[in-house]
VORONU-337169 format. One record per residue: residue in one letter; x, y, z of N, C-alpha, C, O in turn; residue number from 1. Coordinates in nm, 2 decimals. Example, Ala and Ser with C-alpha at 12.3 -4.5 7.8 and 13.67 -1.06 7.14 Angstrom:
// residues 2
NODE type    n_X    n_Y    n_Z   ca_X   ca_Y   ca_Z    c_X    c_Y    c_Z    o_X    o_Y    o_Z seq
NODE    a   1.32  -0.57   0.78   1.23  -0.45   0.78   1.32  -0.33   0.78   1.42  -0.33   0.85   1
NODE    s   1.28  -0.22   0.71   1.37  -0.11   0.71   1.29   0.00   0.79   1.34   0.11   0.80   2
This chain:
// residues 85
NODE type    n_X    n_Y    n_Z   ca_X   ca_Y   ca_Z    c_X    c_Y    c_Z    o_X    o_Y    o_Z seq
NODE    m   0.08  -0.12   0.00   0.01   0.00   0.00   0.09   0.13   0.00   0.18   0.14   0.07   1
NODE    s   0.06   0.22  -0.08   0.13   0.34  -0.10   0.12   0.44   0.02   0.03   0.42   0.10   2
NODE    r   0.19   0.53   0.02   0.16   0.63   0.15   0.03   0.71   0.11  -0.05   0.74   0.20   3
NODE    t   0.01   0.73  -0.01  -0.13   0.80  -0.03  -0.23   0.73   0.01  -0.31   0.78   0.09   4
NODE    a  -0.24   0.59  -0.02  -0.36   0.50   0.03  -0.36   0.48   0.18  -0.46   0.46   0.24   5
NODE    a  -0.23   0.48   0.23  -0.24   0.47   0.38  -0.29   0.59   0.45  -0.37   0.57   0.54   6
NODE    v  -0.27   0.72   0.40  -0.33   0.84   0.44  -0.50   0.82   0.44  -0.57   0.84   0.53   7
NODE    v  -0.54   0.78   0.33  -0.68   0.77   0.32  -0.74   0.66   0.41  -0.84   0.69   0.47   8
NODE    d  -0.67   0.55   0.43  -0.71   0.44   0.53  -0.72   0.49   0.66  -0.82   0.47   0.73   9
NODE    v  -0.62   0.57   0.71  -0.61   0.61   0.86  -0.72   0.71   0.87  -0.79   0.71   0.97  10
NODE    v  -0.73   0.81   0.78  -0.83   0.91   0.81  -0.99   0.85   0.80  -1.08   0.90   0.88  11
NODE    a  -1.01   0.76   0.70  -1.14   0.71   0.68  -1.18   0.62   0.81  -1.29   0.63   0.86  12
NODE    r  -1.08   0.54   0.86  -1.10   0.46   0.96  -1.14   0.55   1.09  -1.23   0.51   1.16  13
NODE    a  -1.08   0.66   1.11  -1.09   0.74   1.22  -1.23   0.81   1.22  -1.29   0.83   1.32  14
NODE    l  -1.29   0.84   1.10  -1.43   0.90   1.09  -1.54   0.79   1.09  -1.65   0.82   1.13  15
NODE    a  -1.51   0.67   1.05  -1.61   0.57   1.04  -1.68   0.51   1.17  -1.61   0.48   1.26  16
NODE    d  -1.80   0.49   1.17  -1.86   0.43   1.27  -1.82   0.26   1.27  -1.83   0.20   1.37  17
NODE    h  -1.79   0.21   1.17  -1.77   0.08   1.15  -1.63   0.07   1.08  -1.63   0.03   0.96  18
NODE    p  -1.52   0.10   1.14  -1.38   0.10   1.07  -1.34  -0.03   1.00  -1.26  -0.04   0.91  19
NODE    e  -1.40  -0.14   1.05  -1.37  -0.26   0.98  -1.43  -0.28   0.84  -1.39  -0.38   0.77  20
NODE    g  -1.51  -0.19   0.81  -1.57  -0.19   0.68  -1.51  -0.10   0.58  -1.57  -0.08   0.47  21
NODE    v  -1.40  -0.04   0.61  -1.34   0.05   0.53  -1.23  -0.03   0.44  -1.15  -0.12   0.49  22
NODE    r  -1.23   0.00   0.32  -1.14  -0.07   0.22  -1.09   0.04   0.12  -1.16   0.11   0.05  23
NODE    v  -0.95   0.03   0.11  -0.89   0.14   0.01  -0.82   0.05  -0.09  -0.75  -0.05  -0.06  24
NODE    t  -0.85   0.08  -0.22  -0.78   0.01  -0.33  -0.71   0.12  -0.42  -0.74   0.24  -0.42  25
NODE    e  -0.62   0.08  -0.49  -0.54   0.18  -0.57  -0.51   0.11  -0.71  -0.47  -0.01  -0.72  26
NODE    r  -0.52   0.19  -0.81  -0.48   0.13  -0.95  -0.44   0.25  -1.03  -0.46   0.37  -1.00  27
NODE    d  -0.37   0.21  -1.14  -0.33   0.32  -1.23  -0.44   0.34  -1.33  -0.50   0.24  -1.38  28
NODE    h  -0.47   0.48  -1.36  -0.59   0.50  -1.44  -0.54   0.63  -1.52  -0.51   0.73  -1.46  29
NODE    r  -0.54   0.61  -1.65  -0.50   0.74  -1.74  -0.36   0.80  -1.70  -0.35   0.92  -1.69  30
NODE    g  -0.26   0.73  -1.66  -0.14   0.79  -1.62  -0.13   0.86  -1.48  -0.03   0.93  -1.45  31
NODE    e  -0.23   0.83  -1.41  -0.22   0.87  -1.26  -0.27   0.77  -1.18  -0.34   0.68  -1.23  32
NODE    r  -0.25   0.77  -1.05  -0.29   0.68  -0.94  -0.44   0.72  -0.92  -0.48   0.84  -0.90  33
NODE    l  -0.53   0.61  -0.92  -0.67   0.63  -0.87  -0.69   0.56  -0.74  -0.69   0.44  -0.74  34
NODE    v  -0.72   0.63  -0.64  -0.73   0.57  -0.51  -0.89   0.56  -0.50  -0.96   0.66  -0.52  35
NODE    e  -0.94   0.45  -0.46  -1.09   0.43  -0.43  -1.11   0.40  -0.28  -1.04   0.31  -0.23  36
NODE    l  -1.20   0.46  -0.22  -1.25   0.45  -0.09  -1.38   0.38  -0.08  -1.48   0.44  -0.11  37
NODE    f  -1.38   0.27  -0.04  -1.52   0.19  -0.02  -1.55   0.20   0.13  -1.47   0.18   0.22  38
NODE    m  -1.68   0.22   0.16  -1.73   0.23   0.29  -1.89   0.19   0.28  -1.96   0.18   0.18  39
NODE    a  -1.94   0.17   0.40  -2.08   0.15   0.43  -2.14   0.28   0.38  -2.07   0.39   0.40  40
NODE    p  -2.27   0.28   0.33  -2.33   0.40   0.29  -2.35   0.50   0.40  -2.33   0.61   0.37  41
NODE    g  -2.38   0.46   0.51  -2.39   0.55   0.62  -2.26   0.63   0.67  -2.25   0.74   0.71  42
NODE    d  -2.15   0.55   0.66  -2.02   0.60   0.69  -1.97   0.69   0.57  -1.89   0.79   0.58  43
NODE    l  -2.01   0.65   0.45  -1.97   0.74   0.34  -2.02   0.88   0.36  -1.95   0.97   0.32  44
NODE    g  -2.13   0.90   0.41  -2.19   1.04   0.41  -2.11   1.12   0.53  -2.08   1.24   0.52  45
NODE    r  -2.07   1.05   0.63  -1.99   1.10   0.74  -1.85   1.14   0.67  -1.80   1.24   0.71  46
NODE    v  -1.80   1.07   0.59  -1.67   1.10   0.54  -1.67   1.21   0.44  -1.58   1.29   0.43  47
NODE    i  -1.78   1.23   0.37  -1.81   1.33   0.27  -1.83   1.47   0.34  -1.79   1.57   0.29  48
NODE    g  -1.91   1.46   0.45  -1.91   1.57   0.52  -2.02   1.68   0.47  -2.08   1.67   0.37  49
NODE    r  -2.03   1.79   0.56  -2.12   1.89   0.50  -2.08   1.97   0.38  -1.97   2.03   0.39  50
NODE    q  -2.15   1.98   0.29  -2.11   2.04   0.16  -1.99   1.99   0.12  -1.92   2.06   0.04  51
NODE    g  -1.95   1.88   0.16  -1.82   1.81   0.09  -1.70   1.87   0.14  -1.60   1.86   0.07  52
NODE    r  -1.70   1.93   0.25  -1.58   1.99   0.31  -1.47   1.88   0.34  -1.36   1.89   0.31  53
NODE    t  -1.52   1.78   0.42  -1.43   1.67   0.46  -1.38   1.62   0.34  -1.26   1.61   0.33  54
NODE    a  -1.46   1.59   0.24  -1.41   1.52   0.12  -1.31   1.60   0.05  -1.22   1.55   0.00  55
NODE    a  -1.33   1.72   0.04  -1.23   1.81  -0.03  -1.10   1.80   0.06  -0.99   1.79   0.00  56
NODE    a  -1.11   1.82   0.18  -0.98   1.80   0.27  -0.91   1.69   0.24  -0.79   1.69   0.22  57
NODE    l  -0.99   1.56   0.23  -0.92   1.44   0.21  -0.85   1.42   0.07  -0.75   1.36   0.05  58
NODE    r  -0.94   1.51  -0.02  -0.87   1.50  -0.16  -0.73   1.58  -0.16  -0.63   1.55  -0.23  59
NODE    t  -0.73   1.68  -0.08  -0.61   1.77  -0.07  -0.50   1.69   0.00  -0.38   1.71  -0.04  60
NODE    l  -0.52   1.61   0.09  -0.43   1.53   0.16  -0.38   1.42   0.05  -0.26   1.39   0.05  61
NODE    v  -0.46   1.37  -0.02  -0.42   1.27  -0.12  -0.33   1.34  -0.23  -0.24   1.28  -0.27  62
NODE    t  -0.36   1.45  -0.27  -0.29   1.52  -0.37  -0.15   1.54  -0.30  -0.05   1.51  -0.36  63
NODE    l  -0.14   1.59  -0.19   0.00   1.61  -0.12   0.08   1.49  -0.09   0.20   1.49  -0.09  64
NODE    a   0.01   1.39  -0.05   0.08   1.26  -0.03   0.14   1.20  -0.15   0.25   1.15  -0.16  65
NODE    a   0.05   1.22  -0.26   0.11   1.17  -0.41   0.21   1.26  -0.44   0.31   1.20  -0.49  66
NODE    e   0.22   1.39  -0.42   0.34   1.47  -0.46   0.46   1.43  -0.39   0.57   1.43  -0.45  67
NODE    l   0.45   1.38  -0.27   0.58   1.35  -0.19   0.63   1.21  -0.26   0.75   1.19  -0.25  68
NODE    e   0.55   1.14  -0.31   0.59   1.02  -0.37   0.62   1.03  -0.53   0.65   0.93  -0.60  69
NODE    g   0.61   1.17  -0.57   0.64   1.20  -0.71   0.54   1.15  -0.81   0.58   1.14  -0.93  70
NODE    t   0.42   1.13  -0.78   0.31   1.09  -0.86   0.19   1.19  -0.85   0.19   1.29  -0.77  71
NODE    r   0.09   1.16  -0.93  -0.04   1.24  -0.92  -0.15   1.13  -0.87  -0.14   1.01  -0.91  72
NODE    a  -0.24   1.18  -0.80  -0.34   1.09  -0.76  -0.48   1.16  -0.75  -0.49   1.28  -0.73  73
NODE    t  -0.58   1.07  -0.76  -0.72   1.12  -0.75  -0.79   1.02  -0.67  -0.76   0.90  -0.68  74
NODE    l  -0.87   1.07  -0.57  -0.96   1.00  -0.48  -1.10   1.00  -0.51  -1.16   1.11  -0.52  75
NODE    e  -1.15   0.88  -0.52  -1.29   0.85  -0.54  -1.36   0.78  -0.43  -1.30   0.69  -0.36  76
NODE    f  -1.48   0.83  -0.41  -1.56   0.77  -0.29  -1.67   0.67  -0.34  -1.75   0.71  -0.43  77
NODE    r  -1.66   0.55  -0.28  -1.76   0.45  -0.32  -1.84   0.39  -0.22  -1.79   0.36  -0.11  78
NODE    d  -1.97   0.36  -0.23  -2.02   0.28  -0.12  -2.00   0.14  -0.14  -2.00   0.10  -0.26  79
NODE    d  -1.99   0.06  -0.04  -1.95  -0.08  -0.04  -2.08  -0.15  -0.07  -2.16  -0.16   0.02  80
NODE    d  -2.09  -0.20  -0.20  -2.21  -0.28  -0.25  -2.22  -0.43  -0.19  -2.33  -0.49  -0.21  81
NODE    s  -2.11  -0.48  -0.13  -2.12  -0.61  -0.07  -2.19  -0.62   0.05  -2.23  -0.73   0.08  82
NODE    r  -2.23  -0.51   0.13  -2.31  -0.51   0.24  -2.46  -0.52   0.20  -2.54  -0.55   0.29  83
NODE    r  -2.49  -0.49   0.09  -2.62  -0.49   0.05  -2.69  -0.62   0.03  -2.82  -0.64   0.04  84
NODE    q  -2.61  -0.71   0.00  -2.67  -0.85  -0.04  -2.72  -0.92   0.08  -2.76  -1.03   0.07  85
């Protein structure tokens, strides 16, 4: 796991009601790293925050962590579909 994904993982687990349900994946997409954050739908709203302020702050952290690694990164928020079944 890269430093960028680790930052997302730590912050998301700290904000989540169910930290065991947090999953962070990363892959290359169009020349940059795509970090995906999967959470339960209720926790996802908490991480996005009011008017998206928490999400914007987390995206800023991702950008900075990626710069320290010499890459570019984007953060996507996803609800974890596996819990719905």
